[in-house]
C-alpha positions in Angstrom: 34.6 118.6 51.6 35.6 115.2 49.9 33.1 114.0 47.4 33.0 110.7 45.5 30.8 109.5 42.6 30.9 105.6 42.5 29.6 104.3 39.2 28.6 100.8 38.1 26.7 99.1 35.2 24.7 97.7 38.2 24.3 99.1 41.7 22.9 96.7 44.1 21.6 98.7 47.1 20.0 96.1 49.3 18.0 93.0 49.4 14.3 93.4 49.7 12.9 89.9 49.6 13.7 86.2 49.3 14.6 86.5 45.7 14.7 90.3 45.2 17.2 93.2 45.7 17.1 96.8 44.7 19.2 97.0 41.6 20.0 100.2 39.6 21.1 99.9 36.0 23.6 102.4 35.0 23.6 103.7 38.5 25.9 105.5 40.9 26.4 106.3 44.6 27.3 110.0 45.5 29.0 110.5 48.9 30.3 113.4 50.8 32.9 113.2 53.7 32.4 109.4 53.9 28.5 109.4 54.0 26.2 108.4 51.2 24.1 111.4 50.2 22.3 110.1 47.1 21.8 106.9 45.2 20.4 106.9 41.4 21.0 107.2 37.8 24.7 107.9 36.9 24.2 110.6 34.1 21.8 112.5 36.5 24.2 112.4 39.4 27.2 113.3 37.2 25.4 116.5 36.0 24.3 117.4 39.5 28.0 116.8 41.0 30.5 117.5 38.2 33.4 118.0 40.4 33.1 114.7 42.3 35.7 112.2 41.8 34.4 109.3 39.7 35.3 105.7 40.7 34.2 102.7 38.8 32.7 102.4 35.1 30.2 100.5 33.2 32.4 97.5 33.5 31.7 97.1 37.4 28.8 96.2 39.6 28.7 98.2 42.9 27.7 96.5 46.0 27.6 97.3 49.8 31.0 96.4 51.3 31.1 92.8 52.6 31.0 92.3 56.3 32.9 89.5 57.9 31.3 88.9 61.2 33.4 86.2 62.7 37.2 86.1 62.6 40.2 85.7 65.1 43.6 85.8 63.6 45.5 87.0 60.4 47.3 83.6 59.8 45.7 80.3 59.1 46.8 77.2 61.1 48.4 75.7 58.0 50.6 78.7 57.4 52.0 78.1 60.7 52.6 74.4 60.2 49.7 73.2 62.4 47.7 70.5 60.7 44.0 70.8 60.6 42.2 68.5 63.1 38.8 68.4 64.8 38.3 71.6 66.9 38.8 69.8 70.1 42.3 69.0 69.0 43.2 71.8 67.0 43.9 74.2 69.9 46.8 71.9 71.2 48.5 72.2 67.8 48.8 76.1 68.1 50.7 75.8 71.4 54.5 76.1 70.6 54.0 77.3 67.1 56.0 80.2 65.9 54.5 83.5 67.4 54.1 86.4 65.0 53.8 90.0 66.0 50.2 90.8 66.2 50.4 94.0 64.1 52.1 92.2 61.3 49.6 89.0 61.5 46.5 91.1 61.4 47.8 93.6 58.8 48.2 90.5 56.7 44.5 89.7 57.4 43.4 93.2 56.8 45.1 93.1 53.4 43.5 89.8 52.4 40.0 91.1 53.3 40.4 94.5 51.4 41.8 92.8 48.4 38.7 90.5 48.3 36.1 93.2 49.1 35.5 92.9 52.7 35.1 96.4 54.2 34.0 95.4 57.9 35.2 92.7 60.2 34.6 91.6 63.6 37.7 90.3 65.4 37.5 88.3 68.4 40.9 88.3 69.4 42.9 86.6 72.3 46.7 86.7 72.8 46.6 82.9 73.0 46.4 80.3 75.7 49.0 80.5 78.5 48.8 84.4 78.4 46.7 87.0 80.0 43.3 87.3 78.3 43.7 91.0 77.5 47.1 92.3 76.9 47.3 96.0 76.4 50.2 95.9 73.9 48.8 93.2 71.7 45.4 94.8 71.8 46.7 98.0 70.5 48.7 96.4 67.7 45.8 94.3 66.5 43.4 97.4 66.5 46.1 99.6 64.9 46.5 97.0 62.2 43.0 97.3 60.9 43.0 101.0 61.3 46.1 101.6 59.3 44.8 99.3 56.5 41.4 101.1 56.4 39.3 98.2 57.5 36.1 99.1 59.6 36.5 97.1 62.7 34.4 95.7 65.4 36.9 94.5 68.0 35.8 92.0 70.6 38.4 90.3 72.8 37.7 86.6 73.4 37.5 86.0 77.1 37.0 82.8 79.2 37.7 81.8 82.8 37.3 78.0 82.5 37.6 75.0 80.2 39.3 77.1 77.4 40.3 74.0 75.5 38.6 71.0 76.9 34.6 70.2 77.3 32.7 67.3 76.3 30.5 64.5 77.7 33.2 63.4 80.1 33.6 66.8 81.6 36.0 69.7 81.3 39.5 70.9 82.1 39.3 69.8 85.7 38.2 66.2 84.7 40.8 65.9 82.0 43.6 67.1 84.3 42.6 64.1 86.6 43.5 61.8 83.9 47.0 63.1 83.0 50.2 61.8 84.6 50.7 63.9 87.8 53.8 65.9 86.6 52.4 66.6 83.2 49.2 67.4 84.7 50.9 70.1 86.9 52.6 71.6 83.9 49.6 71.8 81.8 47.5 73.2 84.5 50.0 75.9 85.2 50.1 76.8 81.7 46.4 76.9 81.0 45.8 78.8 84.4 47.8 81.9 83.1 44.6 82.6 80.9 42.3 82.7 83.8 41.8 86.0 85.9 39.1 87.2 88.1 35.7 88.1 86.5 35.7 91.6 87.8 39.2 92.1 86.5 38.3 91.0 82.9 35.0 92.9 82.8 36.9 96.1 84.0 39.7 95.6 81.4 37.0 95.3 78.7 35.4 98.4 79.9 38.7 100.0 79.5 38.8 99.1 76.0 35.4 100.7 75.4 36.6 103.9 77.0 39.8 104.1 75.0 38.8 102.7 71.5 35.0 102.7 71.2 34.1 105.2 68.4 30.4 104.9 68.8 27.7 104.4 66.0 29.0 104.7 62.4 32.6 105.1 63.5 35.5 103.0 61.9 36.3 101.3 65.1 33.9 100.0 67.8 34.4 97.7 70.7 31.9 94.6 71.4 31.9 91.9 73.8 32.8 88.3 73.2 32.5 85.7 75.9 34.3 82.8 74.1 31.8 80.1 74.6 29.3 78.9 77.1 31.4 76.2 78.5 34.5 78.5 78.6 32.8 81.0 80.7 31.4 81.0 84.2 27.9 82.4 84.6 29.4 85.4 86.3 31.5 86.2 83.4 28.8 85.8 80.9 26.7 88.2 82.8 29.3 90.8 83.4 30.1 91.0 79.7 26.3 91.0 79.0 25.9 94.1 81.2 28.8 95.8 79.5 27.1 95.2 76.2 23.9 96.6 77.4 25.6 99.8 78.9 27.4 100.7 75.7 24.6 99.5 73.5 26.5 97.1 71.4 26.4 93.4 70.5 27.8 90.3 72.2 29.1 87.5 70.2 29.4 84.1 71.6 30.5 80.7 70.2 27.7 78.2 70.5 27.3 74.5 70.2 30.1 74.5 67.6 30.6 70.7 68.0 28.6 67.8 69.3 31.1 67.6 72.3 30.0 71.2 73.4 26.2 70.2 73.2 26.9 67.0 75.2 29.1 69.1 77.8 26.1 71.4 78.2 23.6 68.3 78.8 26.2 67.0 81.3 26.9 70.2 83.4 23.7 72.3 83.0 21.1 69.6 82.3 20.1 71.4 79.0 21.6 72.6 75.8 24.1 75.4 75.9 21.6 77.9 74.3 19.0 77.1 76.8 21.4 77.6 79.6 22.1 81.1 78.3 18.3 81.7 78.3 17.9 80.4 81.7 20.5 82.8 83.1 19.1 85.8 81.3 21.9 86.2 78.9 20.1 86.0 75.5 18.5 88.9 73.8 18.4 90.6 70.4 21.8 92.0 71.1 23.4 88.5 71.2 25.0 86.6 68.2 25.7 83.0 68.4 28.5 82.0 66.3 28.3 78.5 64.6 25.2 77.1 66.3 25.8 73.7 64.5 24.5 71.4 67.3 21.4 72.9 68.1 18.0 71.2 68.7 14.4 71.9 67.7 13.6 73.4 71.0 16.6 75.6 70.6 15.0 77.1 67.3 12.1 78.2 69.5 14.6 79.7 72.0 16.2 81.7 69.2 12.9 83.0 67.9 11.6 83.9 71.5 14.9 85.8 72.4 15.7 87.6 69.2 19.3 86.3 69.1 21.0 85.9 65.9 23.4 83.3 64.3 26.7 83.8 62.6 27.4 81.0 60.1 31.0 79.9 59.5 30.6 77.2 56.8 34.3 76.8 55.9 35.5 76.6 59.4 32.9 73.9 60.2 34.0 71.9 57.3 37.7 72.2 58.1 37.5 71.6 61.8 35.0 68.6 61.3 32.3 70.4 63.3 29.3 69.6 61.0 26.8 71.6 59.1 24.7 74.2 60.7 21.1 74.0 60.1 21.0 77.3 58.1 18.0 76.4 56.1 15.9 76.1 59.4 17.3 79.4 60.7 16.1 81.1 57.7 12.8 79.3 57.5 12.1 80.3 61.2 13.1 83.9 60.6 16.2 83.8 62.7 18.8 86.4 61.5 22.0 84.8 60.0 25.2 86.5 59.3 28.5 85.1 57.8 32.1 84.8 58.9 35.3 83.2 57.7 36.6 82.4 61.1 40.1 82.4 59.8 39.4 79.1 58.1 38.3 79.9 54.7 37.9 77.1 52.3 40.8 78.3 50.2 42.7 79.3 53.1 41.9 83.0 52.6 39.2 85.3 53.8 37.2 85.4 50.6 33.7 86.3 51.5 32.5 85.5 48.0 33.7 81.9 48.4 32.0 81.8 51.8 28.8 83.1 50.4 28.9 80.4 47.6 29.6 77.7 50.0 26.7 78.8 52.3 24.4 78.8 49.2 25.4 75.3 48.1 25.7 73.1 51.1 22.3 73.8 52.6 20.4 71.8 49.9 18.7 68.4 50.7 18.1 65.9 48.0 14.4 66.1 47.4 12.4 68.1 45.0 10.1 69.3 47.7 13.0 71.0 49.4 13.1 74.8 48.9 16.8 75.9 49.3 18.0 79.3 50.5 18.6 81.8 47.9 21.5 83.9 46.4 19.6 87.3 47.6 19.2 85.6 51.2 22.9 84.6 51.3 23.9 88.2 50.0 22.0 89.8 52.8 23.8 87.6 55.4 27.1 89.0 54.0 26.1 92.4 54.1 23.2 93.9 56.2 22.8 91.0 58.4 26.6 91.1 59.2 26.4 94.8 59.9 23.6 94.2 62.3 25.5 91.3 63.9 28.7 93.2 64.2 27.4 96.3 65.9 27.2 98.7 62.8 23.6 98.0 62.1 22.0 101.1 60.4 25.2 102.5 59.3 26.7 99.9 57.0 25.6 97.0 55.0 23.2 98.7 52.5 23.9 101.5 50.0 21.3 104.3 51.1 21.4 107.9 51.8 22.6 108.5 55.4 24.7 105.3 55.5 28.4 105.3 55.6 30.1 104.9 52.0 31.4 101.4 52.3 31.3 99.9 48.9 32.9 97.0 46.8 33.4 97.3 43.0 33.5 94.0 41.2 34.6 93.7 37.6 31.8 92.3 35.5 34.1 90.5 32.9 33.9 86.9 34.6 30.3 87.4 35.7 28.9 88.0 32.2 31.4 86.9 29.7 31.4 85.3 27.2 27.6 85.1 27.8 24.9 85.6 30.6 21.3 85.2 29.8 19.7 88.6 30.2 17.0 87.2 32.3 19.6 86.2 35.0 19.7 88.7 37.9 23.2 90.2 38.3 22.8 89.3 42.1 22.4 85.7 41.2 25.3 85.8 39.0 27.5 87.7 41.6 26.8 85.0 44.2 27.3 82.0 41.9 30.2 83.2 40.0 32.2 86.1 41.5 35.5 85.5 43.5 37.8 87.7 45.4 39.9 88.1 42.5 37.3 89.7 40.8 37.2 92.8 43.2 38.7 95.9 41.6 38.0 98.6 44.2 37.3 98.7 47.9 36.0 101.9 49.6 35.7 102.4 53.3 34.1 105.6 54.6 34.3 107.2 51.1 38.1 106.3 50.9 39.5 104.2 48.3 41.5 101.7 50.3 42.1 99.2 47.5 42.3 99.8 43.7 43.1 97.6 40.9 44.1 94.9 43.4 46.5 97.1 45.4 45.9 98.3 49.0 46.5 102.0 49.2 47.4 102.5 52.8 50.1 100.1 53.3 52.9 98.7 51.3 52.0 95.0 50.9 55.4 93.9 49.7 57.2 95.4 52.8 54.5 94.0 55.2 55.2 90.4 53.6 58.9 90.8 53.8 58.6 91.7 57.5 56.4 88.8 58.3 58.8 86.4 56.6 61.7 87.9 58.5 59.7 87.6 61.7 58.8 84.0 61.1 61.6 82.5 59.1 63.6 81.6 62.1 64.2 78.7 64.4 61.7 78.2 67.3 62.8 79.9 70.5 63.6 77.9 73.5 60.2 78.8 75.0 58.4 77.8 71.8 60.2 74.4 71.9 59.4 73.8 75.5 55.6 74.5 74.8 55.7 72.5 71.6 57.0 69.5 73.7 54.4 69.8 76.3 51.7 69.9 73.6 53.0 66.9 71.9 52.8 65.1 75.3 49.3 66.4 76.0 47.9 65.6 72.5 47.5 61.8 72.8 45.8 62.1 76.2 43.4 64.8 74.8 42.4 62.6 71.9 41.8 59.5 74.2 39.7 61.8 76.4 37.0 62.5 73.5 37.3 59.2 71.8 34.1 57.0 72.2 32.3 59.7 74.0 29.7 60.6 71.5 26.2 59.0 71.7 25.2 57.2 68.6 21.6 58.3 68.6 22.2 61.8 67.6 20.2 62.5 64.4 21.2 65.2 61.9 19.1 68.1 60.4 20.7 67.4 57.1 20.4 64.2 55.0 22.7 63.7 52.0 22.5 60.0 51.2 21.3 56.9 52.8 21.8 53.2 52.8 
């Protein structure tokens, strides 16, 4: 039996109210074989379990491991030389960029997360445009990367069968192809078509992943479904993946109304908002998580409440891709569950969930004394318990309670309370306002120390980085050059397709200044 006693000056077990959390001073968490057995006073637990390995000290705060509910890749666009642009134009930039081995790419992402206190991630992976949507080799490499690093993984292949890069008030991929010069249109259509396969084939391949990799509740690896976006999936694909989620009692994560162009596409094609279309076809439910949800309406708020669907907020990504600001203050007011993700677009080009929490805390504040902003406790819950629920690990991680898996993050207190912190300030408030990923000292998953003193324990970071550089520090291949050239030809046409298509009467949820 492996036993662990995790100690901290403060142990934050879970959020219990708008401003409140259960916090044990001079506390500890005792775990056996990866499962939390008892949480309480350190001295009492030490006397009760004298042979347990002690991790942490009175210089730490112990929190539930952070949950990144929305991520895709291990490398950011800028690392690969792809400039940031609005979402509608960013996809074309990755076509023709250097292709990194998926195992190395996601091992890099896993290391980033462990070093900054994330213990669980939901990865919505696709091999990329112009390739089959589910590739057995790359899938195995991605899953193995997180398993080797020790991260708890919810794996959900991003699937689509239409409009995978183009959708707006002027239509989708078919309408766009009609505007391209004939020869360029044929090349681009042939390239994009490689990503589309019959619905029954995609659903069948997805079920194969469940059978091969899904560990079930509380496991370190589970499988979820992720129809990429409403406009990118036919109704048949949406409902096929929904049925799969219901069969295996997991969640389904879908991008929703990430940009104004997506909302206007929905109004053109469905005659309603994307969320309401999901309701109309019977897709929505408490097992559905809608990533982004930036461009939703007042009517959509009621749909969320009635269906029980949740939201995943990706604040950094929405800023960097010029998508807007999700109305998270309204979601919270309406009681709609909200999780948090980095979406491989962290504000500092990393996967630091502390930064993501702080950004979420600060941007949803309107300039009026009557406005009641969301609180540090609410944001902390988004990054822990709500994230666990949304990623399919609900009831197993996200809080520090007996019976839950022993996923914990130990943060050094030095920067939080030095040189002074008013004793009336909650350590939870200080954590959300002041902590950064570099303050993380120990990361524990399933009772195993997978990062200690800033160093991951299962893989050699220096060797991984050396392999990555060797893999990428090379000229473009002939195929990459051809794809890059095609993307450069298509780019100006794509920009022109969207220009001038947004209605001026759109009114924001948030007001930051006026004239």
